C-alpha positions as CSV (number, residue, x, y, z in Angstrom):
1,M,-127.7,-76.1,80.4
2,T,-127.0,-75.7,76.6
3,V,-129.1,-73.4,74.4
4,T,-129.3,-74.5,70.8
5,A,-130.7,-72.4,67.9
6,E,-133.3,-74.1,65.8
7,K,-133.2,-73.7,62.0
8,P,-135.7,-71.0,61.1
9,A,-138.7,-71.8,58.9
10,P,-138.9,-69.9,55.6
11,G,-140.9,-66.7,56.3
12,G,-140.7,-67.3,60.0
13,P,-139.0,-65.4,62.8
14,G,-135.5,-66.4,61.7
15,N,-136.2,-65.0,58.3
16,D,-137.0,-61.6,60.0
17,L,-133.7,-61.9,62.0
18,Q,-131.9,-62.3,58.6
19,K,-133.6,-59.1,57.3
20,V,-132.6,-57.1,60.4
21,V,-129.0,-58.3,60.1
22,D,-129.0,-57.3,56.4
23,L,-130.3,-53.8,57.3
24,F,-127.1,-53.4,59.4
25,G,-124.8,-54.6,56.6
26,G,-124.7,-58.3,57.4
27,P,-121.6,-60.2,58.8
28,R,-119.2,-58.0,56.8
29,I,-120.1,-54.9,58.8
30,L,-121.2,-56.5,62.0
31,S,-118.0,-58.6,62.1
32,R,-119.8,-61.7,63.0
33,R,-122.6,-64.0,61.9
34,I,-125.9,-63.6,63.6
35,T,-128.0,-66.9,63.4
36,S,-130.1,-66.7,66.4
37,T,-131.8,-64.2,68.7
38,L,-129.2,-65.1,71.3
39,D,-126.4,-64.0,68.8
40,A,-128.3,-60.8,68.3
41,H,-128.4,-60.3,72.2
42,E,-124.7,-60.8,72.5
43,L,-124.0,-58.3,69.7
44,L,-126.2,-55.7,71.3
45,L,-124.6,-56.1,74.7
46,N,-121.4,-55.3,73.2
47,G,-122.8,-52.5,71.1
48,L,-123.4,-52.2,67.4
49,P,-120.6,-50.9,65.5
50,G,-121.1,-47.3,64.4
51,S,-120.5,-48.5,60.9
52,A,-123.7,-50.7,61.2
53,L,-125.7,-47.8,62.2
54,T,-124.2,-45.6,59.3
55,H,-125.1,-48.5,56.8
56,F,-128.7,-48.7,58.0
57,V,-129.3,-45.0,58.0
58,S,-127.7,-44.5,54.6
59,H,-130.1,-47.2,53.1
60,L,-133.2,-45.5,54.3
61,L,-135.4,-44.1,51.4
62,F,-138.0,-41.7,53.0
63,I,-137.4,-41.5,56.8
64,Q,-136.7,-37.8,57.7
65,T,-134.0,-36.6,60.0
66,D,-136.5,-35.6,62.8
67,S,-138.4,-38.9,62.6
68,L,-135.0,-40.8,62.7
69,E,-134.0,-38.9,65.8
70,K,-137.2,-40.0,67.6
71,A,-136.9,-43.7,66.5
72,L,-133.2,-44.0,67.3
73,G,-133.3,-41.9,70.4
74,M,-130.3,-40.1,69.4
75,S,-129.7,-36.6,67.9
76,F,-128.3,-36.1,64.4
77,R,-125.3,-34.8,66.0
78,T,-124.7,-38.0,68.0
79,F,-125.4,-39.9,64.9
80,R,-122.6,-37.9,63.1
81,R,-120.1,-38.7,65.9
82,H,-120.8,-42.5,65.4
83,K,-120.4,-42.0,61.6
84,D,-117.0,-40.1,62.2
85,A,-115.9,-43.1,64.4
86,P,-117.2,-46.2,62.7
87,D,-115.3,-48.6,64.9
88,K,-116.6,-47.1,68.1
89,P,-119.6,-49.3,69.4
90,L,-122.9,-47.8,70.2
91,S,-124.1,-47.9,73.8
92,Q,-126.5,-50.9,74.7
93,E,-129.4,-48.5,74.7
94,Q,-128.6,-47.1,71.4
95,S,-128.0,-50.4,69.9
96,G,-131.2,-51.8,71.3
97,R,-133.2,-48.8,69.9
98,A,-131.6,-49.2,66.5
99,W,-132.2,-52.9,66.4
100,K,-135.8,-52.6,67.5
101,F,-136.4,-49.8,64.7
102,A,-134.8,-52.2,62.1
103,E,-137.1,-55.1,63.4
104,I,-140.1,-52.9,62.9
105,L,-139.0,-51.8,59.4
106,A,-138.3,-55.4,58.5
107,K,-141.8,-56.5,59.7
108,A,-143.4,-53.7,57.8
109,T,-141.5,-54.4,54.8
110,S,-142.7,-57.9,54.9
111,E,-146.2,-56.7,55.3
112,F,-146.2,-53.9,52.7
113,G,-143.9,-55.7,50.2
114,T,-141.2,-53.1,49.7
115,Q,-138.9,-51.1,52.0
116,E,-140.1,-47.9,50.3
117,E,-143.8,-48.7,51.1
118,A,-142.9,-49.6,54.7
119,E,-141.0,-46.4,55.3
120,Q,-143.9,-44.4,53.8
121,W,-146.3,-46.3,56.1
122,L,-144.1,-45.5,59.2
123,E,-144.2,-41.7,58.3
124,R,-148.1,-41.6,57.6
125,P,-150.7,-41.2,60.3
126,A,-152.5,-44.6,60.9
127,I,-156.1,-45.1,61.7
128,G,-155.5,-48.0,64.0
129,L,-153.0,-45.8,65.9
130,D,-155.4,-43.0,66.6
131,Q,-154.0,-41.0,63.5
132,R,-150.5,-41.1,65.0
133,R,-147.5,-41.9,62.7
134,P,-146.0,-45.1,63.6
135,I,-142.5,-43.8,63.6
136,D,-143.6,-41.3,66.3
137,L,-144.5,-44.1,68.6
138,L,-141.0,-45.7,68.5
139,G,-139.6,-43.6,71.3
140,T,-141.1,-45.5,74.2
141,P,-141.5,-49.4,74.8
142,A,-145.3,-48.8,75.0
143,G,-145.3,-47.2,71.6
144,I,-143.2,-49.8,70.1
145,E,-145.6,-52.4,71.3
146,L,-148.5,-50.5,69.9
147,V,-146.8,-50.4,66.4
148,E,-145.9,-54.2,66.7
149,Q,-149.5,-55.1,67.6
150,Y,-150.8,-53.0,64.7
151,L,-148.4,-54.7,62.2
152,T,-149.7,-58.0,63.6
153,R,-153.4,-56.9,63.1
154,L,-152.5,-55.9,59.6
155,A,-150.9,-59.2,58.9
156,Y,-154.1,-61.0,60.0
157,G,-156.4,-58.6,58.1
158,V,-157.7,-56.7,61.3
159,Y,-157.1,-53.0,60.3
160,A,-158.7,-50.9,63.1
């Protein structure tokens, strides 16, 4: 069975994929083109390059270190080790957590208009999340699902 990737519609899921790829530095840093979710899967199986994580973190505007540790599931010390060894890939788990965080940031950026606004939203308590900060919920799959559902509700104009 052959799996083919369809060309993404403008503003559709493929556009979100490209935003995530860009957050990690694009093909230059990832050392490959990511044109489909299957490509992303293969990349994450092999581990994101440490340089991709460094690129992502260095382009965050407002996210604080303690929040970043929760969202990525790694200590600042572990992040520094990856920064010091940019060619060493992250583990599958670390890669998946970083990718999911980037996906949520990309969706929030689409919803709020700028990365600055999206990051500020991630750091503020949200009424629809029982006054929890969205970034604090990114530590578990259930919390991630809550944040994604909330972003979907915002996109459709349902705020609570």
